[in-house]
C-alpha positions in Angstrom: 54.4 57.9 95.0 56.4 60.8 93.5 59.0 60.3 91.4 62.6 62.5 91.6 61.7 64.9 88.8 58.1 66.0 90.2 59.7 66.2 93.8 62.8 68.9 91.5 59.4 70.5 89.9 57.6 71.2 92.9 61.0 72.5 94.2 61.8 74.7 91.7 58.1 76.0 91.5 58.2 76.6 95.1 61.2 78.9 94.9 60.2 80.8 92.5 56.6 81.7 94.1 58.6 82.7 97.3 59.7 86.4 98.0 63.2 87.3 96.3 64.4 88.5 99.7 63.4 85.4 101.1 65.1 82.8 99.1 68.4 85.3 98.7 68.2 84.8 102.7 68.3 80.9 101.9 70.8 80.8 99.7 72.9 83.4 102.1 72.0 80.6 104.8 73.1 77.5 102.4 76.5 79.6 101.6 77.3 80.2 105.7 76.5 76.0 106.1 78.7 75.2 102.9 81.6 77.6 104.6 81.1 75.5 108.3 81.5 72.6 105.9 84.7 73.5 104.0 83.1 74.0 100.5 84.3 77.2 99.8 83.2 77.0 95.9 80.0 76.1 97.0 79.9 78.7 99.3 81.0 81.2 96.9 78.2 79.9 94.5 75.4 80.1 97.3 75.7 83.6 97.5 76.2 84.2 94.0 73.0 82.8 93.6 71.5 85.5 96.6 72.6 88.2 95.0 71.1 87.1 91.3 67.9 86.4 93.5 68.4 89.9 95.3 70.8 92.3 94.0 70.0 94.5 96.9 71.2 91.6 99.4 74.6 93.2 101.2 75.1 90.5 102.8 76.1 88.4 100.4 78.3 90.5 98.9 80.4 91.2 102.5 80.4 87.3 103.0 81.3 86.6 99.4 84.4 89.6 99.7 85.7 87.9 102.6 86.3 84.6 101.2 87.7 86.7 97.8 90.1 88.1 100.5 91.4 84.9 102.3 92.0 83.1 98.8 94.2 86.5 97.6 91.5 87.6 95.2 92.1 91.0 95.9 90.1 92.9 93.0 87.1 90.8 93.4 87.0 91.1 97.0 87.1 95.1 96.8 84.3 94.8 94.1 82.1 92.7 96.4 83.0 95.4 99.2 82.1 98.6 96.8 79.0 97.1 96.1 78.1 96.1 99.9 78.7 99.9 100.8 76.6 101.4 97.9 73.8 99.1 99.1 74.0 99.8 102.7 76.4 103.0 103.0 75.6 102.9 107.2 77.3 100.1 108.4 80.4 100.2 109.6 81.2 96.6 109.6 81.4 97.2 105.9 84.0 100.4 106.1 85.8 98.2 108.6 86.3 95.1 106.4 86.9 97.0 103.3 89.8 98.9 105.2 91.4 95.2 105.9 91.6 94.5 102.3 92.7 98.0 101.3 95.6 97.8 104.0 96.6 94.5 102.8 97.3 95.4 99.7 98.7 98.8 100.9 96.5 101.4 100.0 96.8 102.6 103.4 95.6 105.8 102.7 92.3 104.5 101.7 92.2 102.1 104.5 92.7 105.5 107.0 89.6 106.7 105.4 87.4 103.8 105.7 88.5 103.1 109.2 87.2 107.0 110.1 83.9 106.6 108.3 83.2 103.4 110.4 83.9 105.4 113.5 82.1 108.4 112.5 79.2 105.8 112.2 80.4 103.5 115.7 82.7 106.4 117.8 83.0 104.4 120.7 83.4 101.1 119.0 86.8 99.6 120.4 87.3 97.2 118.2 87.3 99.8 115.1 89.8 102.3 117.3 92.3 98.7 117.8 92.0 98.4 114.1 92.3 102.3 113.6 95.6 102.0 115.3 97.2 98.8 113.2 96.5 100.5 110.1 98.2 103.4 111.7 101.0 101.3 112.3 101.1 99.3 108.6 101.8 103.4 107.4 104.7 103.4 110.0 102.7 106.2 112.0 103.8 104.7 115.0 102.8 108.0 117.5 99.6 108.0 116.0 99.1 104.5 116.9 100.6 104.0 120.1 97.9 107.2 120.5 95.1 105.1 119.5 96.5 102.3 121.8 96.9 104.4 124.5 93.0 105.6 124.5 91.8 102.4 124.6 94.0 101.6 127.9 92.6 104.3 129.5 88.9 103.2 128.9 89.9 99.7 129.5 92.1 99.7 132.3 92.0 96.1 133.0 92.6 94.9 129.3 96.1 93.1 129.3 95.6 92.6 125.2 96.0 96.3 124.8 98.9 96.8 127.0 100.7 93.8 126.2 99.8 95.3 122.4 101.3 98.8 123.3 104.6 97.0 123.8 104.8 95.6 120.2 104.0 98.5 118.9 106.9 100.3 121.0 109.1 97.5 119.6 108.1 98.4 116.2 108.5 102.2 117.0 112.3 101.4 118.0 111.5 102.7 121.7 113.0 100.0 123.2 113.3 101.1 126.4 109.8 101.7 126.8 108.5 98.4 125.6 111.1 97.0 128.1 109.6 99.6 131.1 106.2 98.2 129.7 106.9 94.1 129.1 108.6 94.2 132.8 105.3 95.9 134.4 102.9 93.5 132.2 104.9 90.0 133.4 104.8 91.2 137.1 100.8 91.5 136.7 101.0 88.0 134.5 104.7 86.1 135.5 104.1 83.2 133.7 102.6 84.3 130.7 104.4 82.6 127.4 104.3 85.2 125.1 105.1 88.2 127.4 108.4 85.9 128.3 109.0 85.8 124.3 108.3 89.6 124.0 110.6 90.7 126.8 113.7 88.0 125.1 112.7 89.9 121.6 113.2 93.0 123.3 116.9 91.8 124.8 117.8 90.8 121.4 116.6 94.2 119.5 119.2 96.1 122.1 121.9 93.8 121.7 121.7 91.4 124.6 121.7 88.3 122.9 123.0 85.9 125.4 120.6 87.3 128.1 117.7 86.5 125.6 118.9 82.9 125.1 119.2 82.5 128.6 115.3 83.8 129.0 114.2 81.6 126.2 115.9 78.1 127.2 114.5 78.3 130.6 111.1 78.6 129.5 111.5 76.0 126.8 113.1 73.7 129.4 109.8 74.3 131.7 107.3 74.1 128.5 108.9 72.5 125.6 105.7 72.3 123.6 105.3 75.9 122.7 106.5 76.4 119.1 106.5 80.7 119.5 109.8 80.2 121.5 111.5 78.1 119.5 110.8 80.3 116.5 112.2 83.9 118.9 115.0 82.0 119.9 115.6 80.6 116.2 116.3 84.7 115.4 118.0 85.1 118.3 120.8 82.0 117.2 120.5 83.4 113.5 121.6 86.9 114.6 124.5 85.4 116.5 125.2 83.6 112.8 124.2 80.2 114.7 122.8 78.9 111.7 122.3 75.4 112.5 120.7 76.3 115.6 118.7 78.2 114.0 117.6 75.4 111.9 117.3 72.8 114.6 114.9 75.1 116.5 112.8 76.1 113.3 112.4 72.3 112.9 111.2 71.9 116.2 108.7 74.9 115.7 107.4 73.1 112.7 107.3 69.5 114.3 105.1 71.3 116.9 102.8 72.9 114.5 102.9 72.4 111.0 100.8 75.1 110.0 102.8 77.8 111.3 103.7 80.0 107.7 105.9 82.2 109.6 108.4 78.8 110.7 108.2 77.8 106.8 109.1 81.2 105.6 111.9 81.9 108.3 113.3 77.8 107.3 113.0 78.7 103.7 114.9 82.0 103.9 117.6 80.5 106.4 118.1 77.4 103.9 118.6 79.9 101.2 121.2 80.9 103.1 123.0 77.7 104.0 122.8 76.5 100.0 119.8 74.1 100.6 118.1 75.2 97.5 115.6 72.6 97.0 114.5 72.3 100.9 114.2 76.3 100.6 111.8 75.7 97.5 109.9 73.3 99.2 109.6 75.1 102.6 108.1 78.8 100.3 105.6 76.0 98.5 104.6 75.1 102.2 104.5 78.9 102.9 102.4 80.1 100.1 100.1 77.1 100.8 98.8 78.4 104.2 99.4 82.4 103.4 98.9 82.4 99.5 98.4 86.3 100.0 102.4 87.1 100.9 104.3 88.6 97.8 107.5 88.0 99.6 107.3 84.1 99.8 106.6 84.1 95.7 109.3 86.1 95.0 112.1 84.3 97.2 110.6 81.0 95.4 111.2 82.5 92.7 114.2 83.0 93.4 114.9 79.6 94.6 112.7 78.2 91.2 115.7 80.9 89.5 118.5 79.4 90.8 117.8 76.1 90.0 117.5 77.2 86.4 113.6 76.3 86.3 112.9 80.1 84.2 109.5 79.3 83.1 108.1 78.4 87.2 110.4 81.3 88.5 108.8 83.6 86.0 105.3 82.4 87.2 105.8 83.0 90.8 107.1 86.6 90.2 103.6 87.0 88.5 101.9 86.0 91.5 103.9 88.3 93.8 102.6 91.0 91.3 99.1 90.1 91.5 99.3 89.6 95.2 101.1 93.4 95.4 101.6 95.6 92.8 103.4 97.7 94.3 106.6 95.4 94.9 109.4 96.6 92.8 111.3 93.8 93.4 109.2 91.7 91.4 108.8 94.0 88.4 112.6 93.9 88.6 112.6 90.0 88.6 110.1 89.1 86.3 111.8 91.8 83.4 115.3 89.7 84.7 113.5 86.2 83.2 112.2 88.1 80.1 116.3 89.4 79.4 117.0 85.6 79.1 114.2 84.4 76.8 115.3 87.8 75.2 111.9 89.7 75.4 113.6 93.0 75.7 110.9 95.5 75.1 108.6 93.8 77.4 111.4 93.5 80.0 112.1 97.0 79.6 107.9 98.3 80.4 109.0 96.0 83.5 111.7 97.8 84.7 110.1 100.6 84.1 107.3 99.9 86.4 110.2 99.1 89.5 112.0 102.2 88.9 108.8 104.1 89.0 107.8 102.2 92.6 111.5 102.7 94.0 113.4 105.2 91.8 116.4 104.7 94.3 116.4 100.9 93.2 120.3 101.1 91.7 119.7 97.4 90.4 116.6 98.4 88.0 118.5 101.0 86.7 121.5 98.5 85.7 118.8 96.1 84.4 117.2 98.6 82.7 120.3 100.1 81.3 121.9 96.6 80.1 118.2 95.3 78.3 117.9 98.9 76.5 121.5 98.4 75.0 120.5 95.0 73.8 117.4 96.4 72.4 119.8 98.6 70.3 118.9 102.0 72.3 122.7 102.7 73.5 121.4 106.0 74.1 118.8 105.2 76.5 120.6 102.4 78.3 123.6 104.8 78.9 121.6 107.1 80.7 119.8 104.0 82.7 123.5 103.1 83.7 125.1 106.1 84.2 122.2 106.6 86.9 122.6 103.2 88.6 126.1 104.4 88.5 125.6 107.3 90.7 123.3 105.2 93.0 126.2 102.7 94.0 125.9 99.8 91.5 130.4 99.6 91.2 130.4 97.3 87.7 128.2 100.0 86.0 131.7 101.6 85.3 132.7 98.7 83.3 129.6 98.5 81.3 129.8 102.3 80.3 133.4 102.0 79.2 132.3 99.1 76.9 129.2 100.4 75.4 129.2 103.8 76.1 132.2 105.6 76.1 134.3 106.1 73.0 
């Protein structure tokens, strides 16, 4: 009988004798299996072993990058995507994946460049054309996004998904007349579509026809009461009508039907904060973040709720996470600086306010807050200059502070 130690020794000798690429492929397969089992960290470890065994294993870099991106570890994901592309610069799928990450971190120009490189490699790949449309929409280049979709619809006239997406894009472009026309045409072909009816209701509401939207939504909810999206859309219409309790009731129902709907948690958190239910709002922000850890606005709002509760250290932690998720979020830099001022860290706060101003130079609150921090840090000249700028941008209380600290 062979002991366990001998088996392990033989296994190690066998692995060492294999071709590095074969061994790397085995690690990749192991990583895939671990990922299917939900063992994310173990999958990362297997892909790491694949890379260490064969540094040219572009597939391992790609798969690890996708995990990192889902986990919100965007810097590590970008490094892995870069490595994969350096190894294999002729794979359209690599540029496509990196484009998605760049769009996520709001590097839209970089995303545009990557998707165009992908399309040069595979010019007739309709998935890439659709992703190009999505990036153009993220850039708010509505004309280009709609042009991309028209191209897809022309070449795939029977694809109803593209036609429906065009309606959504037209809504984002606030071309509600075209959106209304196209959704009516779409519903003629798909009269029982839940998503189509919800989109029509949303368009009606956007046009100010809230009662018509409510009627449409209430009818579909009566016919099909177990669809969460209908309650979410109706809650939005109720909110616009200032019927916040009815909106809250619909969001409760949506979450009851789908406990993983991050959007419903976020909307309910915002609504509960408006209603003064601060503890409940924080709980919902926490649920939302657990479901979607890449969304900076959730961290920002949970930080706001925690600040109202007096939990300043936890609020600061949320603001820092918001910045890690989206370094270009001026509100997060401003909010974090406010916490630092409360603790008397004026110089670091001024640095954060400056970042907020660099990102959003028309944000009057950042100028005002930095002015106060400058004065508290015994720099009256720069502080008064900032207060004057905030007054010009529309902060009414700046006049009072200017008289108190700056005018002799």
